[in-house]
C-alpha positions in Angstrom: -0.1 0.0 0.0 1.4 3.4 -0.9 1.9 5.8 1.8 2.8 9.6 1.9 6.2 8.9 3.2 7.0 7.0 0.0 5.9 10.0 -2.1 8.7 12.2 -1.1 9.3 15.8 -2.3 13.1 16.5 -2.0 12.7 20.2 -2.3 9.9 20.5 0.0 10.0 17.6 2.6 6.7 18.6 4.5 4.7 19.4 1.4 3.2 16.1 1.1 1.9 16.2 4.7 0.5 19.7 4.1 -1.3 18.6 1.0 -2.9 15.8 3.1 -3.8 18.2 5.8 -5.6 20.3 3.0 -7.3 17.4 1.6 -8.8 16.6 5.1 -10.1 20.2 5.3 -11.8 20.0 2.0 -13.3 16.6 3.0 -14.8 18.3 6.1 -16.1 21.0 4.1 -18.1 18.6 1.9 -15.8 17.4 -1.0 -15.9 13.8 -1.7 -12.1 13.2 -1.4 -10.5 9.8 -0.4 -6.9 8.5 0.0 -6.6 7.8 -3.6 -7.2 11.5 -4.7 -4.6 12.7 -2.0 -1.9 10.4 -3.4 -2.7 11.4 -7.0 -2.5 15.2 -5.8 1.0 14.5 -4.2 2.2 12.8 -7.4 0.7 15.5 -9.6 2.6 18.1 -7.7 5.8 15.9 -7.8 5.4 16.0 -11.5 4.5 19.6 -12.1 6.7 21.3 -9.5 6.1 23.8 -6.8 7.7 27.0 -8.5 4.6 28.8 -9.7 1.6 29.6 -7.4 -1.1 29.5 -10.0 0.4 26.2 -11.5 0.1 24.7 -7.9 -3.6 25.9 -7.5 -4.6 24.4 -10.9 -2.9 21.2 -10.1 -4.6 20.5 -6.8 -7.8 21.9 -8.5 -7.8 19.1 -11.2 -7.1 16.5 -8.4 -9.8 17.5 -5.8 -12.7 19.3 -7.6 -15.0 17.3 -9.7 -18.2 19.5 -9.7 -18.9 23.1 -10.5 -20.5 23.8 -7.0 -17.1 22.6 -5.3 -15.1 25.4 -6.9 -16.1 28.2 -4.5 -15.3 26.0 -1.5 -11.9 24.9 -2.8 -11.0 28.5 -3.6 -11.8 29.7 -0.2 -9.9 27.0 1.5 -7.0 27.2 -0.7 -6.8 31.0 -0.2 -7.0 30.6 3.6 -4.6 27.6 3.9 -1.9 28.4 1.3 -1.9 32.1 0.2 -3.1 34.3 3.2 -0.6 34.6 6.1 -3.4 35.7 8.4 -5.9 33.1 7.4 -6.6 32.1 11.0 -7.5 35.4 12.2 -10.2 35.7 9.6 -11.5 32.3 10.2 -11.8 33.1 14.0 -13.7 36.3 13.1 -16.3 34.1 11.2 -16.5 31.3 13.7 -16.7 33.8 16.8 -17.9 37.2 15.5 -18.4 38.3 19.4 -14.6 38.3 20.0 -13.6 41.0 17.2 -16.8 42.3 15.8 -15.6 41.6 12.3 -19.0 40.2 11.1 -20.5 43.8 11.1 -17.5 45.1 9.0 -17.6 42.6 6.1 -20.1 40.0 5.1 -18.5 36.7 4.8 -18.5 35.5 1.0 -19.8 32.1 -0.2 -18.2 29.1 1.2 -15.9 31.2 3.7 -17.8 30.1 6.7 -17.8 26.4 5.7 -14.0 26.9 4.8 -13.5 28.2 8.4 -15.4 25.3 10.1 -13.5 22.8 8.1 -9.9 24.2 8.9 -10.8 24.8 12.5 -12.3 21.4 13.0 -10.5 19.8 15.9 -7.8 22.4 15.9 -6.8 24.4 19.0 -4.6 27.4 17.9 -3.6 30.7 19.5 -4.8 33.8 17.6 -2.0 36.4 17.2 -3.2 39.3 19.3 -1.8 42.6 20.8 -0.7 42.3 24.3 -3.1 44.9 25.6 -6.1 43.2 24.2 -5.2 39.5 25.0 -6.6 39.4 28.6 -9.9 41.0 27.6 -10.4 38.5 24.7 -9.5 35.7 27.0 -12.2 36.8 29.5 -14.8 37.2 26.6 -13.9 33.6 25.5 -14.1 32.1 28.9 -17.6 33.6 29.6 -18.7 32.5 26.2 -17.5 28.9 26.8 -19.1 28.6 30.3 -22.5 29.8 28.9 -22.7 27.7 25.7 -25.6 25.5 26.8 -27.7 28.3 28.1 -27.0 30.5 25.0 -28.3 27.6 22.8 -31.3 27.3 24.9 -32.1 30.8 24.7 -31.6 30.7 20.9 -34.1 28.0 20.4 -36.8 30.0 22.0 -35.8 33.4 20.6 -37.9 34.9 18.0 -36.0 35.2 14.5 -37.1 38.9 14.2 -35.5 39.8 17.5 -32.0 38.3 17.0 -28.9 40.3 16.5 -26.4 39.4 13.7 -24.4 37.3 15.9 -27.3 35.4 17.2 -28.8 35.0 13.7 -25.5 33.5 12.5 -25.4 31.0 15.5 -29.1 30.2 14.8 -28.3 29.4 11.1 -25.5 27.0 12.2 -28.1 25.3 14.4 -30.7 25.2 11.6 -28.2 23.6 9.0 -27.5 20.7 11.5 -31.3 20.0 12.2 -33.0 17.0 10.3 -36.5 16.3 9.3 -36.8 12.6 8.9 -39.9 11.1 7.3 -41.3 7.5 7.4 -41.6 5.5 4.1 -45.1 4.8 2.7 -46.4 1.4 1.7 -47.2 1.2 -2.1 -49.9 -0.8 -3.7 -47.2 -2.4 -5.9 -45.7 -5.4 -4.5 -42.3 -7.2 -5.0 -41.3 -10.8 -4.7 -39.8 -10.9 -1.3 -40.7 -13.0 1.7 -43.8 -11.4 3.3 -47.3 -11.9 4.4 -49.2 -11.5 0.9 -49.8 -14.8 -0.7 -48.2 -14.9 -4.3 -50.3 -17.2 -6.4 -48.6 -16.6 -9.7 -45.3 -17.3 -8.1 -46.6 -20.5 -6.7 -47.9 -21.5 -10.1 -44.4 -20.9 -11.5 -42.8 -22.8 -8.8 -45.1 -25.7 -9.5 -44.6 -25.8 -13.1 -40.8 -26.2 -12.6 -41.6 -29.4 -10.6 -44.1 -30.9 -13.1 -47.2 -29.2 -11.6 -46.8 -30.4 -8.1 -47.1 -27.7 -5.4 -44.5 -28.1 -2.7 -44.4 -24.6 -1.4 -46.5 -21.3 -1.3 -44.5 -18.2 -2.6 -45.3 -14.9 -0.7 -44.6 -11.3 -1.5 -44.8 -7.8 0.3 -45.5 -4.2 -0.4 -42.8 -2.0 -1.9 -41.8 0.9 0.2 -41.6 4.6 -1.3 -40.7 7.9 0.1 -42.7 11.0 -0.5 -41.7 14.4 -1.8 -41.2 17.3 0.3 -42.7 20.7 -1.3 -41.9 24.0 0.5 -44.0 27.2 -0.3 -42.2 30.2 1.3 -43.6 33.7 1.6 -40.7 36.2 1.0 -42.9 39.3 1.3 -41.8 42.4 3.5 -43.5 41.0 6.6 -41.9 37.6 6.4 -38.5 38.3 5.1 -36.7 37.6 8.4 -38.6 34.3 9.0 -38.2 33.1 5.4 -34.5 33.6 5.4 -34.2 31.4 8.4 -36.7 28.8 7.1 -34.7 28.7 3.8 -31.5 27.8 5.9 -33.4 25.0 7.3 -34.8 23.6 4.1 -31.3 23.9 2.5 -30.1 21.7 5.2 -33.0 19.2 4.8 -32.3 19.3 1.0 -28.6 18.4 1.1 -28.6 16.0 4.2 -28.6 12.2 3.4 -30.6 9.5 4.8 -33.7 11.6 5.8 -36.1 9.5 3.5 -37.4 12.3 1.1 -37.4 11.3 -2.4 -37.0 14.9 -3.7 -37.1 18.4 -2.0 -38.8 21.1 -4.0 -38.8 24.8 -2.9 -40.7 27.6 -4.1 -40.9 31.4 -3.0 -43.6 33.7 -3.6 -44.4 37.3 -2.9 -46.2 39.1 -5.9 -45.3 35.9 -8.2 -44.0 32.2 -7.9 -40.3 31.4 -8.2 -38.9 27.9 -8.3 -35.5 27.8 -6.3 -35.1 24.1 -6.3 -32.1 23.8 -8.4 -30.4 26.7 -6.4 -30.9 24.8 -3.0 -29.1 21.8 -4.3 -25.7 23.6 -4.1 -24.1 22.4 -1.1 -22.7 25.8 0.1 -25.7 27.5 1.8 -24.5 31.0 1.2 -24.1 30.4 -2.6 -27.4 28.8 -2.6 -29.4 31.6 -0.9 -27.6 34.2 -2.8 -28.6 32.7 -6.1 -32.1 32.0 -4.8 -32.4 35.7 -3.8 -31.2 36.8 -7.2 -33.8 34.5 -8.9 -36.6 35.7 -6.8 -37.1 39.5 -7.8 -40.0 40.0 -5.6 -38.1 39.7 -2.2 -39.5 41.8 0.5 -42.3 43.0 -1.9 -46.0 42.7 -1.8 -48.2 39.4 -0.9 -50.3 37.7 -3.5 -50.9 34.4 -1.9 -54.0 33.3 -4.1 -52.3 34.2 -7.3 -48.9 32.5 -6.3 -51.1 29.1 -5.2 -53.1 29.3 -8.4 -49.8 29.5 -10.8 -48.2 26.6 -8.4 -51.8 24.4 -8.9 -51.7 25.0 -12.5 -48.1 24.8 -13.6 -46.2 22.8 -10.9 -48.6 20.5 -9.0 -48.6 17.4 -11.3 -44.8 17.7 -11.9 -43.6 17.9 -8.0 -46.6 16.4 -6.0 -46.6 12.9 -6.9 -48.4 10.6 -4.6 -48.0 11.4 -1.0 -46.4 14.5 -1.0 -46.1 16.6 2.1 -46.6 20.4 1.4 -44.9 22.9 3.9 -46.6 26.4 3.7 -44.7 29.3 5.3 -46.8 32.5 5.4 -48.6 34.8 7.6 -51.7 34.5 5.6 -52.2 38.3 5.0 -53.3 38.3 1.4 -53.3 41.6 -0.5 -55.4 40.4 -3.3 -59.1 41.0 -2.6 -60.3 39.6 -5.8 -58.7 36.1 -5.8 -60.5 33.0 -4.4 -57.8 32.1 -1.7 -60.1 29.3 -0.2 -60.6 27.6 -3.7 -56.7 27.4 -4.4 -56.0 26.1 -1.0 -58.7 23.4 -1.2 -57.0 22.2 -4.7 -53.6 22.3 -3.0 -54.7 20.2 0.0 -56.5 17.5 -2.3 -53.2 16.8 -4.0 -51.1 16.6 -1.0 -50.8 13.8 1.6 -50.1 16.4 4.4 -50.5 20.3 4.3 -48.5 21.8 7.1 -48.9 25.6 7.6 -46.2 27.5 9.6 -47.5 31.1 10.6 -45.1 33.3 12.7 -48.1 35.2 14.0 -49.0 32.3 16.2 -46.4 33.3 18.5 -48.8 36.0 19.9 -50.9 34.7 22.8 -54.0 36.6 21.6 -53.8 35.5 18.0 -57.1 35.1 16.5 -58.2 34.1 12.9 -59.8 37.5 12.2 -58.0 38.2 8.8 -60.0 37.2 5.8 -57.0 35.3 4.3 -56.4 33.2 7.4 -60.0 32.4 7.7 -60.2 31.2 4.0 -56.9 29.0 4.4 -57.2 27.4 7.9 -60.1 24.9 7.0 -57.8 23.3 4.3 -54.7 22.6 6.2 -53.6 19.3 8.1 -51.7 21.1 10.8 -51.2 24.6 11.9 -48.3 25.7 13.6 -46.0 28.4 14.7 -42.8 29.1 12.8 -41.1 31.8 14.4 -38.0 30.1 16.2 -35.7 27.2 16.2 -38.0 25.2 18.7 -41.0 25.5 16.4 -39.2 24.2 13.4 -37.9 21.3 15.3 -41.5 20.6 16.1 -42.0 19.6 12.4 -40.9 16.0 13.0 -43.8 15.5 15.5 -46.3 16.6 12.9 -44.9 14.3 10.2 -44.7 11.3 12.7 -48.4 12.0 13.9 -50.8 12.8 11.1 -53.4 13.4 13.7 -51.3 16.3 15.4 -53.4 19.2 14.0 -51.4 21.9 16.1 -53.6 24.9 17.0 -56.1 24.3 14.0 -58.9 22.8 16.1 -58.8 25.8 18.7 -58.8 28.3 16.0 -61.6 26.6 14.0 -63.6 26.8 17.3 -62.8 30.4 17.4 -64.0 30.9 13.8 -67.3 29.1 14.7 -67.9 31.3 17.7 -67.1 34.4 15.5 -69.8 33.3 12.9 -72.3 32.5 15.8 -71.8 36.0 17.3 -72.0 37.9 14.0 -75.1 40.0 13.4 -77.7 38.1 11.2 -78.5 39.5 7.8 -82.1 41.3 8.2 -83.0 40.4 4.5 -81.9 36.8 4.8 -85.7 35.7 5.8 -87.3 37.9 3.1 -85.2 36.2 0.5 -86.0 32.8 1.7 -89.6 33.5 1.9 -89.8 34.7 -1.4 -87.9 31.7 -2.9 -90.5 29.4 -0.9 -93.3 31.2 -2.4 
């Protein structure tokens, strides 16, 4: 078996070990790099030489990068590891913005945070600091380390709209690690595997091989299939802060392995419907959301829920819903189009979905009541009505998927709707019209 010690580079004796450490950082950032690629990279550098910086970059690029979306991550980690002498200070500023406050000075570009997490994973290094600031920074770091658990508990219950820049960055890291597993569904189709369903055709075929004598009975079982997840996210002005956090969560679900979803489709709507599914397939969350924001031109604009749902039902429902799809609707329900039939579009959407889960950040208020016309029209057609204003509410989605009978706050609000309809003043002309019809 070939080892790195056998691939010696006489001019740079430690270069092979540095290339191996660089490959481990790329692997932690998500690039599929194994030992074979590391050996190929060392051999390629041995042949190409280490005289020109750009030749060295493209040599490693050819060995480690196989997809277009991996180029940004490779470029950032290469710059931080090989080219920038103060890369560690920049990574510490991305990982812990409270220490130096760099996050407010410059927004991290795509893949920079993932590059910092990959290079600092398991590493403990001292950041070069001026002597007069070293003690203050050490105190801040000690306080932050002692209150890590309480800070995470506070973040889970804190409203997205009330978070600072540092708190939102920490919340996004938590959302990226959350999962939304789903159980498989039993199909009506069967497969020839040992099960509890009699397989008469299989039994006849077995008998024909033995001259028509039945010596054993064949059985079969139902096939298992996984549903699609369809996310419809409101990006209007009143929902912008919540939608950004939810899209971080959806990006993590779309790129996680082993959660069971057949496919994850994502749409945004404000004044129009936009399909951002292909953007969320990009592994880097910063690049994915940046491309999605450029695609959705109506970000932080008005709200036309009924028109957007009509476009989805007409153009995309048959393509992405399939059989047994779960729809996740994130909106406050405040429709600005009085002429559209919102109830009809919601009814059509609910009929094509196995579960229609509505996340409404307005539900965080204790005195919330379905007084808005749009909310009253949408509520009867959803399977579950839940809050979506913090991390804890998004974590509760797994319960709604595991228990289809969990309707959240729907039953309570439907009772409130019935009470409002009973208490409403009756139309004085209703009896007159009925009498004229009977007569």
